[in-house]
Each structure stands twice: as structure tokens, then as C-alpha cells.
SERO-4910 file (N, C-alpha, C, O; in steps of 0.05 Angstrom, whole numbers):
BEGIN
 pado doro    nc1    nc2    nc3   cac1   cac2   cac3    cc1    cc2    cc3    oc1    oc2    oc3
  Met    A   -306     56    417   -288     79    398   -292     77    375   -298     55    367
  Thr    A   -290    102    355   -293     94    324   -257    105    316   -243    124    321
  Lys    A   -257     83    303   -227     89    288   -226     92    260   -247     85    250
  Asn    A   -211    100    246   -199     97    217   -188     78    211   -166     72    220
  Ile    A   -203     61    192   -179     41    183   -179     45    150   -198     56    139
  Leu    A   -160     38    139   -154     29    113   -159      6     99   -149    -16    105
  Trp    A   -177     12     75   -190     -4     60   -177     -7     41   -178     11     24
  Arg    A   -155    -37     33   -141    -41     14   -159    -62    -11   -168    -85     -6
  Glu    A   -161    -50    -31   -173    -64    -59   -161    -93    -48   -142   -100    -35
  Gly    A   -188   -107    -62   -189   -139    -51   -172   -157    -78   -168   -181    -77
  Trp    A   -163   -141    -99   -157   -160   -122   -130   -168   -126   -112   -152   -119
  Ile    A   -124   -194   -137    -97   -198   -135    -82   -202   -164    -87   -218   -182
  Lys    A    -62   -182   -164    -50   -187   -201    -26   -202   -195     -8   -192   -181
  Pro    A    -25   -227   -207     -2   -239   -208     22   -220   -222     18   -200   -236
  Leu    A     46   -230   -215     68   -209   -230     94   -236   -227     98   -252   -209
  Leu    A    106   -231   -250    135   -243   -247    156   -217   -243    158   -195   -255
  Thr    A    169   -229   -223    190   -205   -212    211   -198   -237    225   -178   -237
  Glu    A    212   -217   -258    226   -211   -277    217   -183   -296    232   -168   -307
  Ser    A    195   -183   -295    181   -157   -306    182   -127   -291    173   -106   -299
  Leu    A    191   -133   -273    198   -107   -252    217    -89   -252    238   -102   -249
  Pro    A    220    -72   -252    253    -53   -245    271    -73   -233    291    -84   -242
  Ser    A    257    -73   -209    282    -90   -187    263   -113   -179    238   -116   -182
  Glu    A    285   -131   -169    272   -149   -157    271   -156   -125    264   -178   -115
  Lys    A    282   -131   -111    279   -121    -90    263   -104    -80    260    -83    -93
  Cys    A    249   -107    -57    238    -75    -40    249    -57    -43    274    -59    -42
  Gly    A    235    -30    -47    239     -6    -49    245     -2    -17    266      9     -9
  Ile    A    231     -9     -5    239      3     29    263    -17     49    280     -6     63
  Cys    A    259    -48     46    277    -63     61    297    -72     44    319    -80     51
  Asn    A    290    -71     20    318    -81      2    318   -110      2    336   -120    -11
  Arg    A    303   -124     13    305   -157      9    295   -163    -18    283   -148    -34
  Glu    A    301   -188    -21    287   -197    -47    258   -207    -50    246   -215    -30
  Phe    A    248   -208    -73    212   -215    -62    216   -242    -64    233   -250    -80
  Gly    A    203   -256    -50    189   -289    -46    173   -294    -56    158   -275    -63
  Glu    A    166   -318    -61    151   -333    -80    123   -322    -60    121   -320    -35
  Leu    A    103   -315    -79     77   -309    -72     73   -285    -53     51   -280    -44
  Asp    A    101   -267    -46     93   -244    -28     76   -223    -37     79   -214    -60
  Phe    A     57   -213    -19     40   -188    -27     64   -166    -27     84   -163    -14
  Val    A     53   -151    -50     69   -125    -54     56   -107    -61     33   -114    -67
  Thr    A     59    -83    -64     41    -57    -72     60    -33    -74     84    -37    -70
  Ser    A     47     -4    -82     66     11    -84     56     35    -64     43     31    -44
  Cys    A     62     54    -71     63     75    -48     43     96    -64     55     99    -86
  Glu    A     24    108    -64      7    123    -78     15    156    -73      5    173    -87
  Phe    A     35    161    -53     44    189    -46     64    186    -62     66    205    -77
  Cys    A     87    165    -68    111    172    -76    120    161    -99    101    151   -111
  Glu    A    137    158   -109    149    143   -126    175    119   -114    196    115   -126
  Ile    A    166    106    -90    187     91    -81    183     65    -93    193     48    -78
  Gly    A    174     54   -112    167     33   -131    158      7   -115    146      8    -94
  Ile    A    164    -15   -128    145    -35   -117    156    -46    -85    180    -50    -81
  Ile    A    139    -50    -67    147    -60    -34    129    -77    -26    105    -79    -33
  His    A    143    -91    -10    122   -110      9    103    -96     19    110    -74     29
  Asp    A     77   -104     20     50    -99     30     59    -95     57     52    -72     63
  Ile    A     73   -106     78     79    -98    107     90    -75    107     81    -56    119
  Cys    A    118    -75     88    130    -46     89    117    -25     83    125     -4     93
  Ala    A     97    -24     68     75     -6     60     64      3     79     64     27     81
  Asn    A     53    -13     97     34      0    117     55     16    135     45     38    137
  Asn    A     76     16    146     94     31    161    102     55    145    104     78    155
  His    A    108     49    120    118     74    103    102     94     92    108    117     84
  Ile    A     82     83     94     61    110     83     46    119    117     37    141    122
  Ser    A     46    101    132     34    116    159     56    137    170     50    158    182
  Thr    A     80    131    166    100    149    186    112    173    157    116    197    159
  Thr    A    114    162    141    125    179    118    110    205    108    118    227    101
  His    A     84    193    110     63    206     95     38    208    110     16    206    100
  Ala    A     44    213    133     24    220    154      4    244    150    -20    243    158
  Lys    A     15    266    138     -1    288    130    -18    280    109    -42    278    113
  Glu    A     -6    276     82    -21    261     59    -41    243     71    -64    249     65
  Leu    A    -39    224     85    -55    207     99    -79    217    111   -102    209    106
  Gly    A    -71    236    129    -92    254    145   -109    267    124   -133    267    127
  Glu    A    -99    280    102   -116    297     88   -140    277     72   -164    284     69
  Lys    A   -127    252     62   -138    228     47   -164    223     61   -187    222     51
  Ile    A   -155    218     93   -180    208    108   -200    226    108   -222    219     97
  Asn    A   -196    250    120   -211    273    115   -226    278     93   -249    286     95
  Lys    A   -213    274     66   -229    279     45   -254    253     36   -272    255     19
  His    A   -249    237     47   -267    206     43   -281    206     61   -300    190     58
  Lys    A   -283    221     87   -290    211    110   -328    208    116   -338    194    134
  Glu    A   -346    227     92   -366    226     92   -376    202     67   -399    197     63
  Lys    A   -354    189     53   -363    180     28   -372    143     45   -352    133     57
  Gln    A   -390    130     45   -404    109     48   -392     88     36   -387     93     12
  Leu    A   -381     59     48   -375     37     30   -404     24     20   -426     21     31
  His    A   -393     17     -5   -414     -2    -16   -418    -27      7   -400    -34     24
  Ser    A   -445    -40      4   -454    -65     18   -431    -90     15   -429   -107     33
  Phe    A   -415    -92     -6   -397   -111     -9   -373   -105      1   -357   -124      2
  Gln    A   -364    -81     10   -340    -76     24   -344    -70     54   -324    -65     68
***
């Protein structure tokens, strides 16, 4: 069965927490740990959040927007390196 999956960009940008507006995740409110993977939501202004928190946040809070984005990009093929 074919399923929609979501491709996350593979680049890593090191950040220092002191350069962020907050040293806590905008979802779970826990402090960021050493080498935590973080991201932000492209659909809202929630701030910097743990990558794991982002998965649940985007798929539940922004289900409609996510569905629209999937449909918009359905026919676009991935490059061979993706």
C-alpha cells in the first residue's frame, strides 16, 4: 500500500541555545539538551521545538494544512539523491 511520508531536509545547522529567544521547547517546555535535534513549525510561530515534538504538533494541530501541502506536491518527483 502506498503511503504519504514527509521528507525532512538533511542538513544540520549547529546552534547555541544562548542565541535563541528561549532555551526551552515551545511544545513540551523542557530545556534543550546537548545535541538535541530541533526545528520549527512552518505553519505557525510556535518557536523552536524538539524534532520529536514537531512531528506530533504538525500532524495533529495542522492536519488540514499538511493535507493541502501533500496534495500540492503529490506529482513532484524527488531527485535521485533524495
